[in-house]
Structures are given as C-alpha cells and as structure tokens.
C-alpha positions as CSV (number, residue, x, y, z in Angstrom):
1,M,0.0,0.0,0.0
2,A,1.3,3.4,-0.9
3,F,1.0,6.2,1.6
4,P,-0.3,9.6,0.4
5,I,2.5,12.0,-0.2
6,E,0.8,14.6,1.8
7,A,1.3,12.5,4.9
8,L,4.8,13.6,5.3
9,P,4.2,17.3,6.3
10,A,1.4,16.1,8.6
11,L,4.0,14.8,11.1
12,P,5.2,18.0,12.8
13,A,7.5,16.2,15.2
14,R,9.5,14.9,12.3
15,R,9.8,18.2,10.4
16,G,13.2,19.1,11.8
17,H,14.7,15.7,11.0
18,L,14.5,16.4,7.2
19,V,16.4,19.2,5.7
20,I,17.6,20.2,2.2
21,K,21.1,21.5,1.5
22,T,21.0,25.1,0.4
23,R,23.8,27.4,-0.7
24,G,25.7,29.0,2.2
25,T,23.4,27.6,4.9
26,P,24.4,24.5,7.0
27,A,21.8,21.7,6.6
28,I,21.9,19.9,10.0
29,P,18.8,17.8,10.8
30,E,17.6,17.3,14.4
31,C,19.1,14.1,15.7
32,G,20.0,12.1,18.7
33,S,16.5,11.7,20.0
34,A,14.2,8.7,20.5
35,T,12.1,7.5,17.6
36,I,8.5,8.8,17.7
37,P,6.3,6.1,19.1
38,G,4.3,4.3,16.4
39,L,6.7,4.9,13.6
40,L,8.6,1.9,12.1
41,S,12.2,2.9,12.7
42,E,15.2,1.3,10.9
43,R,17.2,1.4,14.1
44,S,18.5,-1.4,16.3
45,C,18.7,-1.5,20.1
46,V,21.6,-0.9,22.6
47,F,22.2,-4.7,22.9
48,Y,22.7,-5.0,19.2
49,G,25.0,-2.0,19.2
50,A,27.2,-3.7,21.7
51,R,27.2,-6.9,19.7
52,W,28.1,-5.0,16.6
53,M,31.3,-3.9,18.3
54,L,32.2,-7.1,20.2
55,A,30.8,-10.0,18.1
56,A,34.0,-10.6,16.1
57,I,36.3,-11.0,19.1
58,P,37.2,-14.7,18.4
59,D,38.7,-16.2,21.5
60,V,36.1,-15.2,24.1
61,I,32.7,-16.8,25.0
62,H,29.7,-14.6,24.2
63,L,26.8,-15.3,26.5
64,V,23.5,-13.4,26.3
65,H,21.6,-13.1,29.6
66,G,18.0,-13.0,28.5
67,P,15.4,-14.9,26.5
68,A,16.5,-17.2,23.7
69,G,15.1,-14.7,21.1
70,C,17.7,-12.1,22.1
71,A,20.5,-14.5,21.6
72,Y,19.1,-15.6,18.2
73,Y,18.8,-11.9,17.2
74,G,22.4,-11.2,18.3
75,S,24.0,-14.2,16.7
76,T,24.1,-12.7,13.3
77,V,26.1,-9.4,12.9
78,R,27.0,-7.9,9.5
79,R,25.5,-11.0,7.9
80,T,28.0,-13.3,9.7
81,S,26.8,-15.9,12.1
82,Y,28.6,-16.3,15.4
83,R,28.4,-18.9,18.2
84,V,26.4,-17.4,21.0
85,Y,25.3,-18.9,24.4
86,S,22.2,-17.9,26.2
87,S,20.8,-18.2,29.8
88,M,17.4,-18.6,28.2
89,L,15.4,-16.7,30.7
90,E,11.8,-17.9,31.0
91,E,8.7,-16.6,32.8
92,R,9.6,-18.2,36.1
93,D,13.0,-16.5,36.0
94,I,11.5,-13.1,35.4
95,V,9.4,-13.6,38.6
96,F,12.0,-15.2,40.9
97,G,15.3,-14.0,39.3
98,G,17.6,-15.6,36.8
99,S,20.9,-15.5,38.8
100,A,21.2,-19.3,39.2
101,R,20.4,-19.9,35.6
102,L,23.1,-17.4,34.4
103,Y,25.7,-18.9,36.8
104,A,24.9,-22.4,35.4
105,A,25.1,-21.2,31.8
106,I,28.5,-19.6,32.3
107,L,29.9,-22.8,33.9
108,A,28.4,-24.9,31.0
109,A,29.8,-22.6,28.3
110,V,33.3,-22.7,29.8
111,R,33.2,-26.5,29.9
112,R,32.2,-26.4,26.2
113,E,35.0,-24.0,25.3
114,P,38.0,-24.7,27.7
115,T,40.4,-22.6,25.5
116,A,38.4,-19.4,25.8
117,K,40.3,-16.4,27.2
118,A,37.3,-14.7,28.8
119,V,33.6,-14.5,28.9
120,L,31.4,-11.6,27.8
121,V,27.9,-11.6,29.5
122,Y,25.4,-9.3,27.8
123,A,22.4,-8.1,29.8
124,T,19.2,-7.7,27.7
125,C,16.0,-5.9,28.5
126,A,14.5,-8.7,30.5
127,A,17.6,-8.9,32.8
128,G,17.6,-5.1,33.2
129,L,13.9,-4.8,34.0
130,I,14.1,-7.4,36.9
131,G,17.2,-5.7,38.3
132,E,19.7,-8.5,37.9
133,D,23.0,-7.8,39.7
134,L,25.2,-8.6,36.7
135,D,28.5,-7.4,38.2
136,T,28.2,-9.6,41.3
137,M,27.2,-12.7,39.3
138,C,30.1,-12.2,36.9
139,R,32.6,-11.9,39.8
140,N,31.3,-15.1,41.4
141,A,31.5,-16.9,38.0
142,S,35.1,-15.6,37.5
143,E,36.2,-17.0,40.9
144,A,34.7,-20.4,40.0
145,T,36.1,-20.6,36.5
146,G,39.4,-18.8,36.8
147,L,38.5,-16.8,33.7
148,Q,37.8,-13.1,33.4
149,V,34.0,-12.8,33.2
150,V,33.0,-9.4,32.0
151,P,29.6,-7.8,32.3
152,V,28.2,-5.9,29.3
153,N,25.3,-4.0,30.8
154,S,23.4,-3.5,27.5
155,P,19.6,-3.6,28.0
156,G,18.0,-2.5,24.8
157,F,16.2,0.4,26.5
158,R,19.4,2.0,27.8
159,G,19.6,4.4,24.9
160,C,17.6,5.6,21.9
161,S,19.5,3.6,19.4
162,Q,22.4,1.2,18.9
163,A,24.8,4.1,19.2
164,A,24.7,3.8,23.0
165,G,25.7,0.2,22.6
166,H,28.8,1.2,20.6
167,D,30.0,3.5,23.4
168,L,29.2,0.9,26.0
169,A,31.3,-1.7,24.2
170,A,34.2,0.8,23.9
171,E,34.1,1.2,27.7
172,V,34.2,-2.6,28.1
173,L,37.3,-2.9,25.8
174,L,39.1,-0.1,27.5
175,R,38.5,-1.4,31.0
176,H,39.1,-5.1,30.6
177,F,41.1,-5.8,27.4
178,I,43.2,-2.9,25.9
179,G,46.6,-2.3,27.3
180,V,46.6,-5.2,29.9
181,G,49.9,-6.6,28.4
182,S,53.1,-6.3,30.4
183,E,55.1,-4.8,27.5
184,Q,54.8,-1.0,27.4
185,S,57.3,0.1,24.8
186,M,56.0,1.6,21.6
187,I,56.3,-0.4,18.4
188,P,57.7,1.7,15.5
189,N,55.6,2.1,12.4
190,S,52.6,0.5,13.9
191,V,48.9,1.4,13.9
192,N,45.5,0.2,15.2
193,I,42.4,0.4,13.0
194,L,39.4,1.4,15.0
195,G,35.9,0.9,13.6
196,E,36.9,-1.6,11.0
197,F,35.1,-4.9,10.9
198,D,36.6,-6.6,7.9
199,V,33.4,-6.9,5.9
200,Q,34.1,-9.1,2.9
201,G,37.9,-8.5,3.0
202,D,38.0,-4.7,3.5
203,L,40.7,-5.1,6.2
204,Q,43.0,-7.0,3.8
205,Q,42.7,-4.2,1.3
206,I,43.6,-1.5,3.9
207,E,46.4,-3.6,5.3
208,A,48.0,-4.0,1.8
209,L,48.0,-0.2,1.4
210,L,49.5,0.4,4.8
211,Q,52.2,-2.2,4.1
212,Q,53.3,-0.2,1.1
213,L,54.0,2.7,3.4
214,G,56.0,0.4,5.7
215,L,53.3,0.1,8.4
216,R,51.9,-2.8,10.3
217,I,48.5,-3.3,12.0
218,I,48.6,-4.4,15.7
219,C,44.9,-4.7,16.2
220,A,41.7,-4.0,14.2
221,F,38.7,-3.3,16.4
222,S,36.9,-5.6,16.0
223,G,37.5,-7.2,12.6
224,R,40.8,-8.8,13.9
225,A,41.0,-8.3,17.6
226,P,41.9,-11.4,19.6
227,T,42.6,-10.8,23.3
228,A,46.4,-10.9,22.8
229,A,46.2,-8.2,20.1
230,M,44.0,-6.0,22.3
231,A,46.4,-6.4,25.2
232,G,49.2,-4.9,23.2
233,A,47.1,-2.3,21.3
234,H,48.4,0.5,23.5
235,R,51.8,0.1,22.0
236,A,50.8,1.4,18.6
237,R,52.0,4.9,17.5
238,L,48.7,5.9,15.8
239,N,45.0,4.9,16.0
240,I,43.3,5.2,12.6
241,V,39.5,5.8,13.1
242,H,37.8,4.2,10.1
243,C,34.3,4.6,11.4
244,R,33.8,7.6,13.7
245,R,30.7,6.4,15.4
246,T,32.2,3.0,16.4
247,G,35.8,4.1,16.8
248,E,36.0,7.6,18.0
249,S,35.0,7.1,21.7
250,L,37.6,4.2,21.8
251,A,40.2,6.4,20.2
252,E,39.6,9.2,22.7
253,G,39.7,6.8,25.6
254,M,43.1,5.4,24.4
255,Q,44.5,8.9,23.9
256,E,43.5,9.9,27.5
257,R,44.8,6.7,29.0
258,F,47.9,5.9,26.9
259,G,48.5,9.1,25.0
260,T,47.9,7.4,21.6
261,P,47.1,10.0,19.0
262,H,44.3,9.3,16.5
263,L,43.4,10.2,12.9
264,K,40.0,10.1,11.3
265,A,40.2,8.4,8.0
266,S,38.3,6.7,5.2
267,F,39.4,4.1,2.7
268,F,36.2,4.3,0.6
269,G,36.5,6.0,-2.7
270,L,39.5,7.3,-4.6
271,E,39.6,10.8,-3.2
272,E,39.2,9.7,0.4
273,T,41.7,6.8,0.1
274,A,44.3,9.1,-1.4
275,A,43.7,11.8,1.3
276,T,44.0,9.2,4.0
277,L,47.3,7.7,2.8
278,R,48.8,11.2,2.5
279,A,47.7,12.1,6.0
280,I,49.1,8.9,7.4
281,G,52.4,9.4,5.5
282,R,52.7,12.9,7.0
283,F,52.2,11.6,10.5
284,F,54.9,9.0,10.1
285,G,57.3,11.2,8.1
286,T,57.2,8.8,5.2
287,D,59.0,10.0,2.0
288,E,56.4,12.0,0.1
289,A,57.6,10.4,-3.2
290,V,56.8,7.0,-1.8
291,V,53.3,8.0,-0.8
292,E,52.6,9.7,-4.1
293,E,53.7,6.6,-6.0
294,V,51.3,4.5,-4.0
295,V,48.5,7.0,-4.5
296,E,49.1,7.6,-8.2
297,T,49.6,4.0,-9.1
298,G,46.5,2.9,-7.2
299,C,44.2,5.7,-8.6
300,S,45.3,5.3,-12.2
301,E,44.9,1.5,-12.1
302,A,41.5,1.8,-10.4
303,R,40.2,4.3,-12.9
304,R,41.4,2.1,-15.8
305,L,39.7,-1.0,-14.5
306,A,36.5,0.8,-13.4
307,E,36.1,2.9,-16.6
308,P,33.6,0.5,-18.3
309,F,31.4,0.7,-15.2
310,L,31.8,4.4,-14.7
311,K,30.4,5.1,-18.2
312,R,27.1,3.4,-17.1
313,L,27.0,5.3,-13.8
314,R,27.9,8.8,-15.0
315,G,25.0,11.2,-14.2
316,K,22.9,8.6,-12.4
317,R,21.2,9.6,-9.1
318,A,22.0,7.8,-5.9
319,A,20.5,7.9,-2.4
320,L,22.3,6.6,0.7
321,F,20.7,5.6,4.0
322,F,22.7,3.6,6.6
323,G,24.5,3.7,9.9
324,A,26.0,7.1,10.9
325,S,29.4,8.4,10.1
326,R,29.7,6.7,6.7
327,M,27.4,9.3,5.1
328,G,30.1,11.8,4.2
329,S,32.8,9.4,3.2
330,M,30.6,7.1,1.2
331,G,28.9,10.2,-0.4
332,K,32.3,11.2,-1.8
333,A,32.9,7.6,-3.0
334,F,29.6,7.8,-5.0
335,R,30.6,11.1,-6.4
336,D,33.9,9.5,-7.5
337,L,31.7,7.1,-9.5
338,G,30.2,10.0,-11.3
339,M,26.8,9.7,-9.6
340,N,24.7,12.6,-8.3
341,L,23.7,12.3,-4.7
342,I,20.1,13.3,-4.1
343,M,19.8,12.0,-0.5
344,V,22.0,11.0,2.4
345,G,20.5,9.7,5.6
346,S,21.3,7.9,8.8
347,Q,19.5,5.7,11.2
348,F,21.2,7.1,14.3
349,G,23.7,9.8,13.3
350,C,24.8,12.6,15.7
351,R,25.4,16.3,14.9
352,V,29.1,15.7,14.0
353,D,28.1,13.0,11.5
354,Y,25.6,15.4,9.8
355,E,28.0,18.3,9.8
356,D,30.5,16.1,7.9
357,A,27.8,15.0,5.5
358,D,26.7,18.6,5.0
359,R,30.3,19.6,4.0
360,K,30.5,16.8,1.4
361,V,27.1,17.1,-0.4
362,V,26.0,19.6,-3.0
363,E,23.0,22.0,-3.0
364,G,19.6,20.3,-3.2
365,T,20.6,17.1,-1.5
366,V,18.1,15.8,1.1
367,I,19.6,15.0,4.5
368,I,17.4,12.9,6.7
369,D,17.7,11.5,10.2
370,D,16.1,8.3,11.5
371,A,13.7,8.0,8.5
372,P,10.8,5.6,9.2
373,E,9.7,3.3,6.4
374,Q,6.9,5.7,5.4
375,E,9.2,8.6,4.6
376,L,11.6,6.4,2.7
377,E,8.7,5.1,0.6
378,I,7.5,8.6,-0.1
379,F,11.0,9.7,-1.1
380,L,11.3,6.7,-3.5
381,H,7.9,7.5,-5.1
382,Q,8.8,11.2,-5.6
383,R,12.4,11.2,-6.5
384,H,12.9,7.6,-7.8
385,P,16.7,7.4,-7.6
386,D,18.6,5.2,-10.0
387,L,20.2,3.4,-6.9
388,L,19.5,3.2,-3.2
389,C,22.3,2.1,-1.0
390,G,21.6,1.0,2.6
391,G,21.2,-1.8,5.0
392,T,19.2,-5.0,4.4
393,K,16.1,-3.6,6.1
394,E,15.4,-1.2,3.2
395,K,16.3,-3.7,0.4
396,Y,12.9,-5.4,-0.2
397,M,10.9,-2.1,0.0
398,A,13.2,-0.7,-2.7
399,H,12.8,-3.8,-4.9
400,K,9.0,-3.7,-4.6
401,M,9.1,-0.1,-5.8
402,G,11.4,-0.9,-8.7
403,V,14.5,0.8,-7.3
404,P,17.9,-1.0,-7.6
405,F,19.4,-1.6,-4.2
406,L,23.0,-1.9,-3.1
407,V,23.6,-3.4,0.3
408,F,26.1,-1.7,2.6
409,P,28.0,-3.1,4.5
410,Q,28.4,-5.1,1.3
411,E,27.7,-8.8,0.8
412,G,30.0,-9.8,-2.0
413,S,33.5,-8.2,-2.3
414,P,35.6,-5.6,-0.5
415,F,34.8,-1.9,-1.2
416,A,37.8,-0.4,0.7
417,G,40.9,0.9,-1.0
418,F,41.6,1.2,-4.7
419,R,40.6,-2.3,-5.6
420,G,37.5,-1.9,-3.5
421,F,36.5,1.1,-5.6
422,V,36.5,-1.1,-8.7
423,N,34.3,-3.6,-7.0
424,L,31.9,-0.8,-5.9
425,A,31.8,0.5,-9.5
426,R,31.1,-3.0,-10.9
427,E,28.4,-3.8,-8.5
428,A,26.6,-0.4,-8.8
429,A,26.8,-0.5,-12.6
430,G,25.4,-4.1,-12.7
431,L,22.5,-3.1,-10.5
432,V,21.7,0.2,-12.3
433,S,21.8,-1.3,-15.8
434,A,19.9,-4.5,-15.1
435,P,16.9,-4.6,-17.6
436,V,14.4,-5.8,-15.0
437,W,14.1,-2.3,-13.5
438,R,12.6,-1.0,-16.8
439,L,9.7,-3.5,-16.3
440,A,9.3,-2.5,-12.6
441,R,9.1,1.2,-13.4
442,S,6.6,1.0,-16.3
443,E,3.6,1.7,-14.1
444,G,2.5,2.8,-10.7
445,D,4.7,5.8,-9.8
446,L,2.8,8.3,-7.7
447,P,2.7,11.9,-9.0
448,D,4.5,14.7,-7.1
449,A,2.3,16.6,-4.7
450,P,2.5,20.4,-4.6
451,G,4.3,21.6,-1.5
452,S,5.5,18.1,-0.6
453,F,8.9,18.0,1.2
454,F,10.5,15.8,-1.4
455,A,8.7,17.3,-4.5
456,L,11.1,18.0,-7.4
457,S,11.8,21.5,-8.4
458,G,11.0,22.7,-11.9
459,K,14.7,22.6,-12.8
460,E,15.1,19.0,-11.6
461,K,11.9,17.9,-13.5
462,D,13.3,19.4,-16.7
463,N,16.6,17.5,-16.2
464,N,14.8,14.3,-15.5
465,E,12.6,14.6,-18.6
466,R,15.7,15.1,-20.7
C-alpha cells in the first residue's frame, strides 16, 4: 500500500529531521532523540549495538543473559553468524530471578570451550527490568572458572539507538582488554584500526596499502581483535579511526589513558583513500615520493579497471541511507563514481556526522535522520533514484518499488581501497543497468504533490525529462 505523499508534512514532530542542503546555509537535521512512538524505525537496540562492536572477538565466550530470542537476534552481525550462548530466561526466572540460571550457563559454556580467554555476558531488556546484579554474578563466576567474566550491561532500553551500545562496548574494551599486556614500549611504524570490521575482506585491502607505506597493524577493532592483540594495542603509534561512530570514543579513551594520537580516515572512494594515505604518511614522516607513487599507481589502475562501469554510472542519481558516520565518506565515493547524490541519511547519526555530510554534499541534497519506512517510501515515489544504498532492512521495500538496491555493508566483495573502488563500481553498474528495472518502473509511480517536502523543483523535473 502506498502512503499519500501529503502524509509527510502532517508529522510536525518529524519536520526538523528532514532538511535540504542550500547554498551558504548549514543543513543539519535534528538528531540524537528517541524515535517517535508508532513509527517503524530502521534502528536497532543498545544490545545489538554492543554486539556490533564485540561480536567478532574470536577467543572469548559470548553469553546473552535474556530470553532465547535475544541470543538468536544477536547471533548474526554484518551477515556473519557467530556462536552465542544464552541463559534462556523464561517466565519463572522473570518472577523469581535468573541468577542461578546465568551462573549455570556460564559454567556450562566454559566447559564447552575450555580454551576461551574470557567470557562476555550481555544483559538484555529482561535482565535489566528485573534488576539482575550482573556485576556480582560475573565476579562469582570468575572466581569459579578462573577466567575473566566481563559484564556488558546493555539492556535495549538503555539508549535511543544502537549508538549507545557502541559507546558501552568501547568502555568494556578499555576497562578489561586494551593495554593489559606487560610490554609498554611503543612499536615503531605501527597502527591500530578502530571501527573496521573486515566486511568481505575490507581489512585486507587496507592492510595491503599500509604495508606499502611500511606500516603494520597491531589490532583492528573488531575485525581482527583477539585478546592478545588488544592487550598490546596501547603500543601502537597511531590509531586510525575508520568509522567515527564506532571508533572515536575508543580512540579518545586510548588517547586519554595511553597518549595514543588518532586520525579520522576513510578508505572508501579514490579521493578519500588518497587523502587518508597522504595524512598517514605525513604523520609517520614517510617519504612523500613513496606516498605519491602508491596513490598515483592505485588511482590510475582503479580508474582504468573501473572505466567500463563508470560510463554506465555517470550522471545517475544515488540515495544513501545507513549507519551514521559513513554518510560523508561514502557520499564522496559515489561522487567518484560520477553519480549525483540526491539524498544522504542515517539511522542514528549525531550532529558531528551530519556536519561532515553537510560539507560533502551539494546544493539540493536531502539530508534525513532516522527515517521511518513511510518517509523512505514517499521519497522513492517522488524522486525515484537510480540506486538506493543502505542496510538490508530497506532492500525489499526498494525492490518492490522498482529501485535498484546496493547493500552496505556489502555482501560480496571488498569496497575499501583502490581495488575496492573497482568492486563498488562494478556492483553499482550491474544493478543500475539490469533490464528488470525497466519493467518494474513501467507503471504505478505516484505523481508529485504540490508543497511536498520531497517534491522535485522545476529545474530537476526538466533535467529528468531530458
């Protein structure tokens, strides 16, 4: 069922969350607030935000203190399935308390995985509501098992989105894992990557570029972060923050505690990758000629390989809606493809994220915060982009409306670095030029409504007709 276009302005509480970039005026939507009750948000909960940060740590036991459904929900992160244990709280435990069930679950999990280095115990909404003393239960279990049993107090209601879970996970890593190694000396030419989850091989592409500059990665949070690597992460000379929303609080904590400087960076798109390599080279005092050779060789080869795809993408319109701090960097990557951005949006971005996006988009771009499904549907009806890029939650709505959809974080091949740019171009071009969309768009588009927020201007209509 299509919602009437006039429905969008009828939600006054949402007006400030949608803005259009205008010349000389910052376009910063209202953000950081709870979703309006009744709207179908694309956000996740605090528990899932913590899982997003911690799920990939390979040598610890992940145990969810809550109903079995929460463990099932948290077992798949970035489309990768992980082994998760659960205390499986039931109605009786909600009434009388679930301490005994949790204690037994921890002991059973440790028996199943005797080589584990630690146990992470996640509190969900059910445990939070009945007031479970997670800290005491974890201390008791630690004494019984001889392992570090770490509480992750992450009830879903603790914040308005998964962003609070990211910050909570960073506190857990800083308090219990980072810098606990006995060695304190700094390792020359070494870095950590913060906010990099090695989706489909992104980390390998980044590592290959850094190796060309003579650098090594100690720890990647949390795409490659075993406990031993985290214990020595404080010895790195530089923290590279690849995702601001999941990495910046961790970087600030490490700078305060260990004095490790950090650099915000992006390896998505040619321009951003080149700028990042130059900034890292300046920090380490790398020979400028060496850096420029890496940049020029990578850019020229990527453009050569991507050229057949760029021809198909040039002038096409793209809309982006995902996480938070990727808006600006991925927006520039799509401009490197020759595409015109008509919307960037985030499920849970903060003001800093939107300020970054505002600097990197052109006049007329829609910037939207926490868009419910209704607003995304209206936008697709009115603007009908040639490509929508976002998380899996928006995929099937876009397909039903005849709009090609690119999943990000991606499902097939790496998008990071120069080689990743070629992969991005190939996948985007394949989606945009697929003949099936001509059939899907033949009928059923809603007309633009006068005064509607997303209505096309006269100039845009002329361009589209041409």
